[in-house]
N, C-alpha and C positions, 0 to 999 in steps of 0.2 A: 415930852420927851422921854420925861422917867415913868408919867404917871402909865402911856403906852408901851414902855418895854415891859413894867409892870405887870400888864393886862396881858401881854403874850406871851411871858412867863407861868401865867395861871392856865392861860388856855393850854399850855402846854402839858404844863402838868398834868391837868385832868384828862388829857385827850392820853397822853403818854399810860399804857399797857392796855387801853379800852379794844376792845373785840377788832378785830379786823377781817375782812373776807379772803379769803386768798383762792377760794374758787368757786366758783358757782353751776350748778346742775340743775336747768328748768325743762321739765316735763311738764309741755304743752297740747292743748286739745287745738287743732284747728280750725279757721275762722269761718264764716255762714256758707252751706251749701247746699245743692241743691239733693232732693229726697234719695238714698241710694237708689231705692229700685218702686218702679208703680206700684200704686196700693191700689186697688177699687174702694175709693168713700163715695157712695151713692149721691148723697143730700149736694156734693159737691164734686161732681165728676166733672164737670166740662170746665172747673176751677184747674181741677188737678192732671187733667190731659194737658192744659198749655204751662203748665211749669218750665218745663225746655224750652219753648215757643217762648215766652212770654220772657226768660232770662238768659235765653241765646245760650244755651250751654247742655250736656247732658247730664242724665243721672250721676249722682254721688261727683259733682264739678264742686270746685272754689268757686265763690259767686264775686262779681264786683265788690260785693258789700264785705264778703268776707277777706278776700286781700285788702281793704283798707284796714277791715278788724286786725289783721294781722299786724301791717303796718305801725298801726298805732299802739298795740302791743309792743312790737319792738323798740319805737321813740320811749315807752313809756319803761321801760328795761336802758334802756339806754342813760338816761335822767338820775336814774337810781343806782345803777353800779358800776357805767364808765365816766360819766362825768367828772370832776372834780369836787367829790363833798363824803362826809363823815362816812357815808354808806358804799363809796364806791370797792370794787377791785382794787385788791391793791394791787400795781405794778402793772394794769391792764393798758393796753393800747387802744387810743377812741378808734382808729382805722382796724381793719381786715387782715391778718394775718394768719397764717395755719398752724403757727405756734402756740399762740395763746387762743383762738376760737376753732369750735368745730363742731358742725352741724351732722343732725341724721335724723332723717325723716324715713316713716314708713315706708313701702315700695309703694304708694298709692298716689296717682295725680295731686289729690288736693293737699298729702301734707307736704310731698313737696313745694309744690306753689306757694303752703303758709312759710317755709321757712324761707322760700325767696325774699316774701314779701317780708317778715320779721329784719332778713338780713338787712332790707333797707333802710326798715324804721332806726336799726340799731346804731346806721352809719350814717343817718340823713338825719334834718330836721324841720320846723316846720310843716307839719303832715298836717295838711286843713283840708286836703282834698284827694281824689283819687290820683292824683297825679301830680307831678313835677315839684318833688320835693327838694329845699334845699342842700348840698351835701355839708357835714358835717368836719370841721379842721380845712388843712391848707389844701389847695388844689395838686391831688397826689400825681397827674400828670404834666406837671411843671416842666418834666424835663423832655417831651415828646417835639419832636421837631417838625417844621412846617410840612412834611408828607405824611406824618400818623393824626390822624384822631382821635380822641377821646373820645368814651362812653358819652351819651348826653347826659346831663348833669353831675358829670363826675362816678357817675353810678362804678361801684365798685364788682369785681366779679365774686361771685362767694360760692364756695365746694360743700355742698351739698351732697350726703355720700345716702344711700339706703340701701333697701334690705329685699331680697327677694319676699314677697307675701308667702309662698307658701315655707317657707324655709327660716322667717323670724322668730326668734324666740328671744329678742328684748322687747317689742315695742310689741306686737301681735302674736304674744306666749298662747295667750287663750284661744286661738284659732287654729293651733297645730299640735294640740294636746290632747290627746284620744282617748285619756284616763281621765280628765275633766269635764269631756262630754258626760264621759259613762256617770261620774257624780254627778252631773247633773240633772243627768235621767234619774237617778236614783230619789233626788234633790226635787223634782218634782211629785214622785210618786211615796213622799216623806208625809207623814198626817200633821206636819205641824203646817207645811205648803199646802196641803189638799184643802184645810182650817179655813186658810188664808182665802182660796178659792173660793172655797163657798159662801165666806162673809160677803167676799164683790158678787156673789153672781149677778143678785137682781140689779146694782146697777151697772153692770157688764151687759145684762139684757138690756136693759131703759135705754144704754150708750148706743147697742145694735138698732134697736127701733128707731133712736131717732135719728143715727145719719144713713138708714138704710142699711142695714150690714147683714151679712147672714147670720143666722141663729149660732151657726158653730164659732163664731169667734172666739177665739179664749182671751188668755188675759195677756198671756205674749204677743197675741196678732198687734194688742193696742200700741208694742216700740215701734211699729212701723208707720202706724195710723199716727201715731201723736206726731213722729219724727216727722212726715206731709201736711199736717195740720198747723204743726209750726210753722213749716214754709208759707205756706198760706196767709198766716197772717203779720207775717214778720214783711213779705213782699205784699202786702195789701190786694192779693188777690181776693180776700176773703177777709171781711171787718161783721163778726157776729156782731150781735147785741140782745140785750134782754135776758130771755131762758134760752136762748140759743149757744149763746157767751159761757155760762152757766153750765151747758152743758162741753162746751167745746175746751171749757177750761179743766171741767171731770175728766175727758177725754187724755188728754197732755196729760195730764197728772198721774194717769192709772197709766200709760204707759209709761214715765218716765217712775215710777216705783217697780214695774216689771224688770227694765232694762236695770235698778239697781241689785235685786234681789238677783236679777241670773247674774253679776258679774260681780256682787260685792258681797256674797253672801261664804258663808265658812268655809265651803269645801273649793273655795278658788284658791286663797290664801299665797304662797309662794310659786305655786304653777302658775301663776297669773301673769308674776311681776316680778317673780323669786331672781331671773337670771340678770334684767334690768339694773336691780338694787346689787347685785354680786357685782352686777360691773364699775357701779358709782363709787361701792368701796372702794373695788382695785383701784381703782384709778385715782380714788383718797388718795390710799396709800403711797402709789406712786410718787404723787407731788410731793407730798411729805419727806419721802425718800430721795427727792432731788432726780427721777428719775423721769416727769413726765411735764413740760409746760403746760399743759394747756390750764387755761384760767377759767373761760366761759365753751361748758359745752349744752347747744339745743337740742332735744329731742321735743320732734314735731310729729304727735300722735293720736289718739283716737278719745272720745269721754272713756268709750270702756276701757283701755290702759292706767289713765286714773283713776277708772274706781276698784282695781282688779291691783294698784300699787295701796290704795287704801286698807283694802284688803289685806292684803301682805304684810303691812305696817299694824293692823289692828288699829286702825282710826277710826273711831266712833263720828260718823258720817251726824247724826241727828246732834249730835252738839252743837256742830258747827254748822246747822239747818243748809246742809249739804243736799242734794238731789242728785240728777243728773247733771254733769259738768256743763258750762254754759261754752258757749262759743268763746276759744282762746284764755281759756282759764288755765291754771299751771300751776304745778306744784313746784317749789323752789326750795333744794338740798342746799345748803351753802356749809363747804370747808371754812370755819373760824381760829382763827390764832390771837392768842392771847402771851404775848411774850411768847414761848416755844410749846405751850399745852394747845392742844387743837381738840376742838370739837363741833358736833353735826349740828346745825338747826335746821327745822323746816317750817315752812310757812305755804301756804294757799292762796295763790291770785284766782278772784272767784269768775272776775271777768274780766273786759280790756280798758273796763274806761278806770276801775280804780285804783287810785292813786298808789293807796298801799296796801300790802297784804296781812292775810290773817296768820299770827302766829300759829301752831300748832303743837299738841303736847299727845302722849300718848304714854298709861301707865300702864296697862294690861298687858305688858309683855314682862318677861323674864328682869326690862331694866326699865327706869325711866327717862323720857325725854321731856322734859321743861318746856315753858314758851322761851328759858333760857337755851335752850338744847342741850346734850347730853355729850359727855367725853367720847372722841371718837375712839379711843382705848378701849371704853365700853363700849359702845357700837359695832366693831369690830369684832368683837370676843363672843359677843353675842348675833354675830350675821347669820350663823343657823339658822336661828327664831324665824328670818325674813325672807333669808335669799338663796338661792341655787346656784349652784357652778352648774356651765354647760352640761357637760358631763352628767349629773345628779339629775337635769331638769329631763336632761332624755331616757332615765332611767327612769324617774317618780312620773315620766307620762306616758312610758312606752312607744315612745317614738322614735323608728328603725328608720323614717325615711326623708327626714334633715338630712343634709350632710352633716354637718358636725355632727350629729347623732351618730350619723354613718361612719364616717371617722374617728369618730370614738369606739365603734364598734369592731371595725377593721384592724384601729388600733391596741385596742384588749385580745379582739384576736389574734393577730400576730404578736403580741407579746404571750400570750397563748401558747400560740406554735412555736414559738423560740425556747420557752421552758420546757415544753416536750423534748424537743429537741437536744437541751441540754441534758435533761436527764435522761435521756436515750443516751447521748455520748458518755453521762458519767457512769450510766450502769456499764456502759460497751467495755467505757475503759476500767472501771472493776473489775469485770468478766475477763477481759483480757489481762491485766494483774495478775489474777487470781490464777490463771490459766497458766501467765509466763513462772508463779513463785511457785506452783506447785512441778511443772515440768522440773524448773532448777531443782525441787526441793528430791526428787524420784533421780534425777539423773547424780547430785549429790548422794544420794541414798548408793548405787548404782555403785558411782567410782569409790566410796567407802569401802563395799563389799569387798572388790575387788583389790580394796589395798589391803585391806586383811588376810584373804587369801595367800596373798604375795608374801606375806612374814610368817607364815604358818612354816615347819622345820618338813622337807623332803628327807625321807628313809630311803639311802639304797644300800646295797648288796656289797661287801668290802670284804673278800674273801680271798685266802693264800693254801697255798697249798699243802701249808701243814696242819692247820684248822679244818680242812674241809676232809682229808683224807684218814681224822677220826672219827667223821659221821658217813652215816650212809645218804645213799642220794635220795632224791625226793622218788622217785620212782622204787628205791627200793623199797622207799616206806612203804608207799602204796601198796607194793607188790605187799 
């Protein structure tokens, strides 16, 4: 007994003061999907045309495999952060509730569907097939009466919020930023980009010939081609071999390289994901201040979202051998507490199968975040390096059509109008005051003159008979 008690005391002493995760933000790419749009690849045209028919879905939709990947990723997150272990989020419930959990997806079907599947994995266990997982925890519907039917497998209803695509400045800001489009066009005309294209021109022409593509097919066009080729191979609609497999891999990698250049270059920076990082920083600050109870925030987005985040954070992808983020890869941002000191940690989940994430660090900014993280105070004080408030994003992107930007501009206009009215009213008050005092001064002057005149002596003729008798009359004098 003494030995057991001694061991417990040692364990407690070791665990006391260790970092504890108190809030987690997960920015994940959705799972496997069909190609975004139809792409012509003459060598495999028959297979390309059959994709939606074979997978029984439309373009750009989550596939059953994608839903399974999202479920497994949710299960992985549950095992790491929800179950009672040294890495779990402090005080978090293992059943869904709106006070501790928040789910946000971009306004695209596949991200909302993936968010629902991740939620199923978070609150269920033993997910080995596409359906029928066992529920985590007690029967949450044990109090229903005999006339009420619980959902199958005790499935919990999740609230997944989404944004309107054309108005999204959080998860798809890069699509709604006119300035970013201009910067991208300028980047394409830059000499360094042109030299890169020239260095790949022979390879591109060789691949065009191999796949029967038009000679005008460009480097950027391979983004869509690569996307379609990956779907063909993943679902075994095409199984290349020999030289065909070599060219297949080259075309896929070429498209990935093009995508990284489009969304992870220096011109993207905070315009691509700055508002998202601003929102995350604010939520951490609100949690520390006790104004927010959310402990787990999931954002289901796209590979381009993750690339934009890496650009904003100035993280070197080559150091972690990252190109195009894979299905259900994710950036994990943890708010960690050690006693009363808070810090921020970053890690990258490269896919839905890996049990551990890769710690990230970046030292190219004005402050450093190492594997162990960085202090929240340092992170917050340097927020202008990587983040943008919605208003600043609207100004930086010259976006006047998004409702938030429109509201901001209307607010600014109303502020200007109010200040103009205040100024006009102030001028009017000053003018009326000056007029009043001038008139008052004028009246005082008149009154003073009147009083002065009233005090001057008035001369009157007082004559007696004796006096007047000695003097000649006026008429006589004039005569």
